[in-house]
C-alpha positions as semicolon CSV with decimal commas, in nm:
position;residue;x (nm);y (nm);z (nm)
1;M;0,000;0,000;0,000
2;A;0,123;0,347;-0,084
3;T;0,187;0,572;0,213
4;H;0,274;0,932;0,257
5;R;0,648;0,971;0,279
6;N;0,616;1,172;0,601
7;I;0,364;0,942;0,769
8;D;0,614;0,856;1,045
9;R;0,616;1,222;1,143
10;V;0,249;1,297;1,081
11;C;0,102;1,015;1,291
12;P;0,287;1,091;1,616
13;V;0,199;1,457;1,577
14;F;-0,168;1,364;1,527
15;V;-0,165;1,146;1,837
16;L;-0,005;1,422;2,044
17;L;-0,263;1,672;1,921
18;A;-0,542;1,434;2,017
19;L;-0,395;1,394;2,364
20;A;-0,355;1,769;2,401
21;L;-0,715;1,823;2,290
22;T;-0,834;1,569;2,545
23;V;-0,654;1,743;2,830
24;L;-0,769;2,088;2,714
25;L;-1,134;1,994;2,686
26;L;-1,132;1,822;3,023
27;C;-0,976;2,127;3,186
28;V;-1,227;2,359;3,021
29;G;-1,531;2,140;3,082
30;A;-1,467;2,014;3,432
31;P;-1,466;2,326;3,648
32;E;-1,794;2,471;3,531
33;S;-1,899;2,483;3,897
34;D;-1,608;2,714;3,982
35;T;-1,788;3,012;3,829
36;A;-2,148;2,904;3,882
37;G;-2,337;2,726;4,155
38;S;-2,261;2,361;4,224
39;V;-2,510;2,078;4,256
40;M;-2,437;1,946;4,604
41;G;-2,682;1,663;4,667
42;Y;-2,870;1,772;4,977
43;E;-3,097;2,013;4,787
44;T;-3,343;1,742;4,682
45;R;-3,325;1,543;5,005
46;L;-3,379;1,723;5,335
47;F;-3,480;2,044;5,159
48;E;-3,733;1,889;4,926
49;Q;-4,044;2,106;4,943
50;G;-4,396;1,975;4,989
51;R;-4,358;1,748;5,290
52;V;-4,260;1,759;5,654
53;H;-3,934;1,570;5,701
54;T;-3,830;1,379;6,012
55;I;-3,517;1,415;6,225
56;D;-3,455;1,190;6,523
57;I;-3,179;1,310;6,757
58;V;-3,011;1,016;6,932
59;M;-2,825;1,107;7,251
60;D;-2,709;0,930;7,563
61;D;-2,788;1,215;7,807
62;W;-3,040;1,452;7,649
63;D;-3,127;1,619;7,978
64;G;-2,761;1,685;8,047
65;F;-2,720;1,834;7,701
66;L;-3,016;2,068;7,753
67;D;-2,842;2,204;8,062
68;T;-2,553;2,318;7,837
69;C;-2,761;2,483;7,563
70;Q;-2,728;2,839;7,691
71;S;-2,349;2,810;7,687
72;E;-2,365;2,672;7,330
73;E;-2,136;2,379;7,408
74;Y;-2,113;2,106;7,145
75;A;-2,205;1,747;7,226
76;A;-2,189;1,432;7,018
77;C;-2,503;1,267;6,887
78;A;-2,644;1,077;6,595
79;V;-2,919;1,215;6,374
80;V;-3,158;1,008;6,169
81;I;-3,285;1,218;5,878
82;D;-3,582;1,074;5,692
83;G;-3,477;0,727;5,806
84;E;-3,108;0,768;5,719
85;A;-2,863;0,769;6,009
86;F;-2,553;0,988;6,048
87;K;-2,341;0,917;6,354
88;N;-2,084;1,117;6,547
89;V;-2,211;1,462;6,451
90;A;-2,215;1,766;6,680
91;I;-2,512;1,955;6,822
92;R;-2,539;2,267;7,039
93;G;-2,793;2,524;7,144
94;K;-2,830;2,816;6,901
95;G;-2,941;3,175;6,931
96;N;-2,867;3,504;7,099
97;S;-3,142;3,651;7,315
98;S;-3,366;3,358;7,227
99;L;-3,153;3,121;7,436
100;S;-3,219;3,310;7,758
101;M;-3,576;3,376;7,650
102;V;-3,649;3,003;7,624
103;S;-3,509;2,945;7,970
104;S;-3,709;3,237;8,112
105;M;-4,024;3,083;7,971
106;D;-3,959;2,766;8,171
107;S;-3,908;2,579;7,844
108;E;-3,640;2,352;7,698
109;R;-3,741;2,402;7,336
110;Y;-3,411;2,554;7,220
111;S;-3,302;2,610;6,864
112;F;-3,014;2,384;6,767
113;K;-2,718;2,389;6,535
114;I;-2,597;2,061;6,389
115;E;-2,245;2,035;6,247
116;F;-2,181;1,724;6,044
117;D;-1,811;1,802;6,008
118;H;-1,735;1,909;6,367
119;Y;-1,558;1,588;6,470
120;D;-1,467;1,467;6,121
121;S;-1,388;1,727;5,853
122;G;-1,472;1,478;5,581
123;K;-1,825;1,412;5,704
124;S;-2,135;1,581;5,562
125;Y;-2,500;1,523;5,484
126;Y;-2,483;1,485;5,106
127;G;-2,251;1,785;5,093
128;L;-2,416;1,989;5,373
129;D;-2,180;2,089;5,654
130;K;-2,403;2,294;5,888
131;L;-2,775;2,279;5,966
132;S;-2,989;2,498;6,190
133;L;-3,304;2,370;6,357
134;N;-3,511;2,680;6,438
135;N;-3,761;2,645;6,722
136;L;-4,017;2,891;6,574
137;I;-4,005;3,115;6,881
138;Q;-4,182;3,454;6,850
139;D;-4,382;3,315;6,557
140;A;-4,739;3,201;6,614
141;T;-4,774;3,141;6,238
142;C;-4,477;2,901;6,229
143;M;-4,403;3,028;5,879
144;K;-4,250;3,377;5,880
145;D;-3,894;3,250;5,832
146;Y;-4,011;2,987;5,584
147;L;-4,200;3,235;5,369
148;A;-3,914;3,486;5,376
149;Y;-3,650;3,238;5,260
150;T;-3,868;3,079;4,992
151;L;-3,983;3,418;4,860
152;M;-3,621;3,533;4,844
153;G;-3,513;3,217;4,664
154;S;-3,800;3,230;4,415
155;F;-3,706;3,587;4,322
156;G;-3,347;3,500;4,244
157;V;-3,182;3,594;4,575
158;A;-2,906;3,365;4,705
159;S;-3,095;3,243;5,010
160;P;-3,069;2,953;5,257
161;L;-3,272;2,645;5,172
162;C;-3,526;2,545;5,434
163;S;-3,792;2,285;5,506
164;Y;-4,014;2,177;5,793
165;V;-3,901;1,888;6,011
166;Y;-4,075;1,706;6,290
167;V;-3,809;1,643;6,552
168;T;-3,802;1,346;6,785
169;V;-3,546;1,274;7,056
170;N;-3,455;0,910;7,111
171;G;-3,781;0,825;6,936
172;E;-4,001;1,054;7,149
173;D;-4,190;1,353;7,004
174;W;-4,014;1,685;7,053
175;G;-4,185;1,923;6,808
176;L;-4,210;2,097;6,471
177;Y;-3,897;2,290;6,369
178;L;-3,771;2,467;6,060
179;A;-3,453;2,319;5,914
180;V;-3,236;2,591;5,759
181;E;-2,922;2,545;5,552
182;G;-2,619;2,691;5,728
183;V;-2,473;2,991;5,546
184;E;-2,122;2,857;5,537
185;E;-1,903;2,657;5,296
186;S;-2,175;2,432;5,153
187;F;-2,403;2,729;5,093
188;L;-2,121;2,917;4,920
189;Q;-2,039;2,623;4,694
190;R;-2,404;2,567;4,606
191;N;-2,462;2,929;4,512
192;Y;-2,124;3,049;4,384
193;G;-1,920;2,738;4,295
194;T;-1,594;2,619;4,445
195;D;-1,418;2,946;4,360
196;Y;-1,640;3,144;4,595
197;G;-1,554;3,477;4,758
198;E;-1,557;3,601;5,116
199;L;-1,845;3,583;5,364
200;Y;-1,914;3,802;5,669
201;K;-2,194;3,834;5,925
202;P;-2,182;4,193;6,057
203;D;-2,377;4,242;6,378
204;S;-2,398;4,546;6,603
205;E;-2,628;4,375;6,854
206;Q;-2,357;4,331;7,112
207;L;-2,536;4,510;7,389
208;E;-2,301;4,400;7,667
209;G;-2,002;4,521;7,463
210;N;-2,173;4,854;7,401
211;M;-2,251;4,897;7,770
212;E;-1,897;4,808;7,869
213;M;-1,760;5,054;7,619
214;G;-1,998;5,318;7,745
215;A;-1,885;5,272;8,104
216;E;-1,521;5,288;7,998
217;K;-1,534;5,573;7,746
218;M;-1,796;5,800;7,897
219;D;-1,594;5,844;8,215
220;G;-1,445;6,190;8,161
221;T;-1,516;6,186;7,785
222;E;-1,737;6,435;7,608
223;P;-2,045;6,273;7,445
224;D;-1,949;6,383;7,093
225;A;-1,601;6,236;7,130
226;W;-1,743;5,912;7,266
227;N;-1,989;5,889;6,977
228;A;-1,704;5,929;6,729
229;Q;-1,509;5,652;6,899
230;A;-1,816;5,431;6,907
231;G;-1,877;5,489;6,538
232;K;-1,519;5,397;6,451
233;A;-1,549;5,075;6,648
234;G;-1,876;4,994;6,477
235;R;-2,079;5,053;6,792
236;G;-2,370;5,268;6,889
237;G;-2,581;5,511;6,693
238;L;-2,851;5,417;6,448
239;G;-2,689;5,372;6,111
240;S;-2,336;5,432;6,237
241;G;-2,034;5,205;6,235
242;S;-1,910;4,918;6,026
243;A;-2,221;4,705;6,073
244;A;-2,406;4,969;5,869
245;L;-2,148;4,912;5,592
246;Q;-2,031;5,271;5,605
247;Y;-1,682;5,368;5,496
248;I;-1,493;5,494;5,803
249;D;-1,126;5,498;5,703
250;D;-0,863;5,261;5,559
251;D;-0,780;5,096;5,891
252;P;-0,915;4,737;5,911
253;E;-0,950;4,779;6,288
254;S;-1,229;5,029;6,222
255;Y;-1,440;4,747;6,080
256;S;-1,433;4,509;6,375
257;Y;-1,800;4,416;6,335
258;I;-1,723;4,294;5,985
259;F;-1,383;4,131;6,000
260;E;-1,427;3,973;6,342
261;S;-1,738;3,801;6,210
262;A;-1,577;3,664;5,893
263;K;-1,701;3,316;5,799
264;T;-1,416;3,256;5,554
265;A;-1,040;3,291;5,596
266;V;-0,973;3,659;5,529
267;T;-0,635;3,801;5,426
268;A;-0,505;4,156;5,435
269;S;-0,575;4,191;5,064
270;D;-0,932;4,074;5,123
271;Q;-0,973;4,342;5,388
272;A;-0,831;4,612;5,161
273;R;-1,059;4,507;4,876
274;L;-1,368;4,518;5,098
275;I;-1,277;4,857;5,244
276;A;-1,227;4,994;4,892
277;A;-1,572;4,865;4,796
278;L;-1,725;5,031;5,104
279;Q;-1,557;5,358;5,013
280;T;-1,708;5,345;4,663
281;L;-2,043;5,241;4,807
282;S;-2,049;5,533;5,050
283;S;-1,967;5,777;4,771
284;A;-2,274;5,657;4,576
285;E;-2,067;5,687;4,257
286;D;-1,961;5,413;4,014
287;I;-2,182;5,177;4,215
288;E;-2,155;4,889;3,970
289;S;-1,782;4,861;4,044
290;A;-1,858;4,786;4,409
291;V;-2,206;4,629;4,422
292;D;-2,374;4,339;4,246
293;T;-2,663;4,572;4,170
294;D;-2,907;4,315;4,036
295;A;-2,859;4,084;4,335
296;V;-2,893;4,366;4,589
297;L;-3,199;4,516;4,419
298;R;-3,374;4,179;4,431
299;Y;-3,275;4,132;4,795
300;F;-3,418;4,469;4,902
301;V;-3,739;4,424;4,702
302;V;-3,831;4,114;4,902
303;H;-3,679;4,241;5,225
304;N;-3,871;4,569;5,213
305;Y;-4,196;4,389;5,134
306;L;-4,143;4,177;5,448
307;V;-4,109;4,478;5,686
308;N;-3,845;4,328;5,913
309;G;-3,725;4,581;6,169
310;D;-3,488;4,325;6,322
311;S;-3,241;4,367;6,038
312;Y;-3,002;4,593;5,843
313;T;-3,283;4,841;5,783
314;G;-3,373;4,840;6,153
315;S;-3,202;4,984;6,456
316;L;-2,992;4,682;6,552
317;L;-2,800;4,649;6,223
318;H;-2,779;4,271;6,209
319;N;-2,940;3,955;6,069
320;Y;-2,780;3,962;5,728
321;Y;-2,471;3,819;5,561
322;L;-2,235;4,023;5,346
323;Y;-2,081;3,847;5,046
324;E;-1,785;3,987;4,852
325;K;-1,620;3,852;4,539
326;D;-1,377;4,047;4,319
327;G;-1,474;4,371;4,493
328;L;-1,851;4,329;4,437
329;L;-2,080;4,325;4,741
330;S;-2,418;4,157;4,789
331;M;-2,652;4,067;5,076
332;I;-2,772;3,726;5,193
333;P;-3,093;3,707;5,404
334;W;-3,103;3,568;5,758
335;D;-3,351;3,544;6,049
336;Y;-3,699;3,668;5,956
337;N;-3,903;3,533;6,248
338;L;-3,996;3,893;6,336
339;A;-4,085;3,994;5,979
340;F;-4,430;4,103;5,861
341;G;-4,423;4,388;6,110
342;S;-4,384;4,163;6,414
343;F;-4,089;4,363;6,545
344;Q;-4,319;4,667;6,584
345;T;-4,609;4,467;6,738
346;T;-4,837;4,765;6,803
347;D;-4,833;4,988;6,495
348;A;-5,010;4,791;6,225
349;A;-5,072;5,097;6,008
350;S;-4,704;5,187;5,981
351;A;-4,607;4,824;5,912
352;V;-4,865;4,765;5,638
353;N;-4,793;5,100;5,475
354;D;-4,418;5,096;5,535
355;P;-4,284;5,323;5,255
356;I;-4,084;5,124;5,004
357;D;-3,859;5,421;4,917
358;T;-3,773;5,496;5,281
359;P;-3,823;5,153;5,441
360;L;-3,847;5,169;5,820
361;S;-3,729;5,531;5,782
362;S;-3,373;5,402;5,740
363;T;-3,292;5,552;5,399
364;G;-3,060;5,851;5,415
365;S;-2,962;5,775;5,774
366;G;-2,639;5,592;5,705
367;R;-2,746;5,275;5,524
368;P;-2,525;5,303;5,214
369;M;-2,610;4,953;5,088
370;L;-2,968;5,075;5,053
371;D;-2,920;5,448;4,991
372;W;-2,760;5,406;4,647
373;I;-3,087;5,270;4,509
374;F;-3,260;5,605;4,571
375;A;-2,964;5,826;4,486
376;D;-3,006;5,750;4,114
377;E;-3,340;5,764;3,930
378;S;-3,250;5,475;3,701
379;Y;-3,182;5,242;3,995
380;T;-3,502;5,357;4,165
381;A;-3,698;5,281;3,849
382;Q;-3,542;4,934;3,825
383;Y;-3,622;4,875;4,192
384;H;-3,986;4,969;4,131
385;Q;-3,999;4,746;3,824
386;Y;-3,864;4,452;4,023
387;F;-4,115;4,522;4,300
388;A;-4,402;4,497;4,053
389;E;-4,258;4,175;3,909
390;F;-4,225;4,029;4,258
391;L;-4,586;4,103;4,349
392;D;-4,708;3,959;4,019
393;S;-4,513;3,634;4,060
394;A;-4,502;3,563;4,432
395;D;-4,863;3,441;4,483
396;I;-4,811;3,486;4,856
397;L;-5,164;3,404;4,972
398;S;-5,153;3,065;4,799
399;R;-4,817;2,997;4,961
400;I;-4,968;3,073;5,301
401;D;-5,267;2,846;5,238
402;Q;-5,050;2,559;5,117
403;T;-4,806;2,593;5,404
404;R;-5,087;2,603;5,659
405;A;-5,236;2,284;5,518
406;L;-4,895;2,117;5,521
407;I;-4,794;2,189;5,880
408;A;-5,128;2,214;6,066
409;P;-5,134;1,845;6,176
410;Y;-4,784;1,878;6,321
411;V;-4,860;2,205;6,497
412;E;-5,164;2,046;6,655
413;K;-4,967;1,757;6,806
414;D;-4,651;1,953;6,894
415;P;-4,584;1,886;7,266
416;T;-4,339;2,175;7,322
417;A;-4,493;2,451;7,106
418;F;-4,470;2,811;7,220
419;Y;-4,826;2,876;7,098
420;S;-5,148;2,681;7,115
421;Y;-5,310;2,546;6,801
422;D;-5,582;2,813;6,825
423;A;-5,312;3,081;6,842
424;F;-5,153;2,926;6,532
425;E;-5,482;2,950;6,340
426;T;-5,532;3,309;6,450
427;G;-5,172;3,391;6,363
428;V;-5,201;3,248;6,013
429;A;-5,525;3,435;5,954
430;T;-5,358;3,757;6,068
431;L;-5,057;3,691;5,846
432;R;-5,286;3,637;5,550
433;T;-5,466;3,963;5,616
434;F;-5,138;4,149;5,662
435;C;-5,010;4,026;5,325
436;Q;-5,334;4,123;5,150
437;L;-5,314;4,475;5,292
438;R;-4,939;4,502;5,238
439;E;-4,974;4,417;4,869
440;Q;-5,249;4,679;4,831
441;S;-5,027;4,941;4,990
442;V;-4,719;4,857;4,783
443;R;-4,915;4,855;4,459
444;G;-5,056;5,194;4,554
445;Q;-4,705;5,322;4,623
446;L;-4,589;5,194;4,285
447;D;-4,873;5,361;4,093
448;G;-4,848;5,685;4,293
449;T;-5,182;5,676;4,474
450;I;-5,002;5,621;4,806
451;P;-4,682;5,810;4,897
452;A;-4,372;5,588;4,884
453;T;-4,172;5,791;5,139
454;A;-4,218;5,858;5,509
455;A;-4,238;6,232;5,449
456;G;-4,504;6,189;5,182
457;Q;-4,713;5,962;5,402
458;A;-4,689;6,205;5,693
459;A;-4,823;6,478;5,466
460;D;-5,107;6,266;5,324
461;A;-5,209;6,010;5,584
462;S;-5,559;5,983;5,432
463;A;-5,413;5,790;5,137
464;L;-5,289;5,504;5,354
465;I;-5,447;5,160;5,367
466;D;-5,692;5,116;5,656
467;V;-5,580;4,840;5,894
468;S;-5,870;4,841;6,141
469;G;-5,888;4,511;6,328
470;L;-5,535;4,401;6,248
471;T;-5,334;4,305;6,558
472;L;-4,972;4,237;6,466
473;S;-4,887;4,058;6,791
474;D;-5,129;3,781;6,693
475;M;-4,853;3,666;6,456
476;G;-4,601;3,654;6,744
477;S;-4,371;3,928;6,862
478;A;-4,030;4,006;7,007
479;Q;-4,169;3,935;7,354
480;G;-4,178;3,562;7,288
481;G;-4,448;3,298;7,322
482;R;-4,811;3,344;7,407
483;G;-4,850;3,020;7,598
484;G;-4,857;2,699;7,397
485;A;-4,970;2,343;7,422
486;N;-4,716;2,277;7,694
487;G;-4,868;2,540;7,919
488;M;-4,589;2,798;7,896
489;G;-4,696;3,147;7,994
490;K;-4,610;3,476;7,829
491;L;-4,263;3,602;7,903
492;F;-4,349;3,967;7,958
493;G;-4,712;3,951;8,056
494;D;-5,000;4,051;7,833
495;F;-4,841;4,215;7,531
496;G;-5,142;4,204;7,301
497;G;-5,160;4,482;7,047
498;R;-5,436;4,724;6,969
499;G;-5,743;4,656;6,765
500;E;-5,996;4,378;6,732
501;R;-5,866;4,023;6,725
502;L;-5,884;3,839;6,394
503;D;-5,971;3,473;6,376
504;A;-5,949;3,215;6,098
505;E;-6,301;3,286;5,976
506;D;-6,226;3,657;5,936
507;A;-5,939;3,587;5,698
508;F;-6,048;3,271;5,520
509;G;-6,425;3,316;5,507
510;D;-6,670;3,037;5,583
511;N;-6,443;2,770;5,436
512;P;-6,088;2,787;5,567
513;P;-5,851;2,589;5,341
514;T;-5,812;2,228;5,444
515;G;-5,635;1,928;5,304
516;Q;-5,288;1,921;5,157
517;P;-5,127;2,150;4,901
518;D;-5,106;2,063;4,536
519;F;-4,744;1,955;4,564
520;G;-4,819;1,643;4,764
521;E;-4,972;1,522;5,085
522;A;-4,816;1,559;5,424
523;P;-4,804;1,241;5,629
524;N;-5,056;1,221;5,909
525;A;-4,781;1,159;6,159
526;A;-4,407;1,195;6,151
527;A;-4,299;0,848;6,249
528;A;-3,955;0,835;6,401
529;P;-3,738;0,529;6,336
530;E;-3,780;0,280;6,615
531;M;-3,475;0,278;6,836
532;P;-3,331;-0,046;6,975
533;G;-3,396;-0,083;7,347
534;E;-3,496;0,183;7,593
535;D;-3,158;0,354;7,628
536;V;-2,923;0,485;7,366
537;P;-2,612;0,264;7,394
538;F;-2,326;0,507;7,344
539;A;-2,121;0,767;7,528
540;F;-2,043;1,125;7,427
541;G;-1,770;1,150;7,166
542;E;-1,848;0,800;7,046
543;A;-2,072;0,713;6,754
544;P;-2,378;0,496;6,813
545;Q;-2,416;0,182;6,607
546;M;-2,739;0,178;6,414
547;D;-2,842;-0,183;6,380
548;R;-3,190;-0,133;6,244
549;P;-3,256;-0,356;5,941
550;G;-3,203;-0,182;5,612
551;M;-3,030;0,117;5,770
552;E;-2,661;0,187;5,751
553;A;-2,498;0,453;5,965
554;D;-2,339;0,730;5,761
555;N;-2,502;0,627;5,435
556;A;-2,333;0,921;5,267
557;P;-1,961;0,838;5,235
558;A;-1,716;1,122;5,269
559;A;-1,553;1,279;4,966
560;P;-1,301;1,560;4,918
561;N;-1,389;1,913;5,033
562;G;-1,649;1,788;5,275
563;M;-1,875;1,668;4,996
564;T;-2,022;1,321;4,983
565;A;-1,989;1,077;4,700
566;A;-2,347;1,155;4,605
567;S;-2,264;1,520;4,560
568;Q;-1,957;1,442;4,351
569;A;-2,156;1,308;4,056
570;P;-1,979;1,425;3,739
571;N;-2,121;1,701;3,526
572;M;-2,302;1,564;3,216
573;G;-2,134;1,819;2,992
574;A;-1,792;1,707;3,115
575;L;-1,883;1,342;3,046
576;I;-1,982;1,426;2,690
577;L;-1,659;1,618;2,635
578;L;-1,463;1,327;2,778
579;G;-1,635;1,088;2,537
580;V;-1,558;1,311;2,240
581;C;-1,193;1,338;2,344
582;I;-1,162;0,959;2,380
583;L;-1,310;0,911;2,031
584;V;-1,064;1,164;1,885
585;L;-0,777;0,987;2,055
586;L;-0,887;0,647;1,928
587;A;-0,929;0,784;1,577
588;G;-0,574;0,918;1,588
589;L;-0,437;0,583;1,703
590;L;-0,627;0,396;1,430
591;I;-0,491;0,628;1,162
592;A;-0,142;0,585;1,297
593;V;-0,171;0,206;1,290
594;K;-0,329;0,196;0,944
595;F;-0,075;0,418;0,771
596;R;0,239;0,324;0,956
597;R;0,523;0,215;0,725
598;K;0,560;-0,159;0,714
């Protein structure tokens, strides 16, 4: 057979090119998740919507653990999630003021934080490293947090996943909780890929620190000088300090409330980059070089609809995460159990009609992450456009009805609830009415029939939505529980608000919604896996052995970066590219064999 005279040179070159192409395509195709969100694995398991999940906490000395909850000490346990056991994980009490509030209410229904990787850095729940179990304190509706997170997520905001869980302890009923994805490494990978940026949780609600500083600095110090020092340290003053995301100076020590609350490993260059972004933000110029404008606009649309005074737009300057990547800032939502005006508790009119262009009267008072929206007409117009889109797409009343139908059986049987079942029904009815009125007010503010600023509303109060009969505290309030099925009393006495009490019939009519939502039926009872014997046979720091038939402990094997094997499933696009590369390589080898010189 005739061959090309240079075939000995051509064939090896062809093979080398094929190999190079294989490596190139694999390198290009594989790290797609580095620049976009990653599929982890836990999203469709514990956080599957439409049903109440089950978590059984297995501990040797539960009563002893409860005694440590206020000090937030970790203890070892096993957790059985929807019938799947994970041993040797860590659990502790969770919360700030809520920890002492629970104790003051003669209750043991604490919120908990579960860390799958606390004792073993390679352990996770299908890629999830941290999980919060929120006890639904201050929330008679049991759904304020749930609605906030799901509304945020549906509108394109990077938001924690959440789902309802019925918790049992060593097989015994404990109560209905809200499971919330921890905003840490797993969250960052899921939303931003493995090449994620820096995460912070600024918080000025350090009342003891403020008081200590006041005692130290006010002694012989003029008030104005003390206020300046407090502002530099991030303390005191509504809208002052680093927790408000103001630019102070170029000294990282001036931003203690940011950098001391970093959730990622922060370097000096990270600090300098963030400070530069804050300086640009505070100048309200060239905003797009310092802010992910689309992400922040979407965040504030939902946030300002929710009227949450216990937040960045409130007086305490906390309950949000700050995310920075390549000098661009954005906000991540957190802790909305006092949303829907519950932080105010008595002023239903101001909550329902809260002006969207000066929310909670915070705009222009040192909230630069919000102020830029109203400093430029084009951003304000985009914000208003997004608000209209949100109201058109959210279908909030249907969400409330479906959620009520889903969780009502579990609320009714909850042995440790902060509120009675009747209070739950009243709370949901009040929440439904609040959302109806809130939407009317916001739509009026968008079309100009209701003033969208505090000053405008003060000048034309007759245009505001009438809220007669709406009692915000029926949804729960900052004062805690109202007395639940376990007989707990109110923490601060009778804190009922003004106005006539609403009940379920007022909000739902003659036929309150019953049954289960369209997305599937909730089980009639959350059956916990039956535990062997009466006592849990293991000591702290040691993993229990789960010998139940058909159940393996730690069903999710560990994988690199704290992700499980399930979450490491290869990307389909990368598999296709790999197949193409292999075919090219084989073709090159066949050509080389066919035309080699005999």
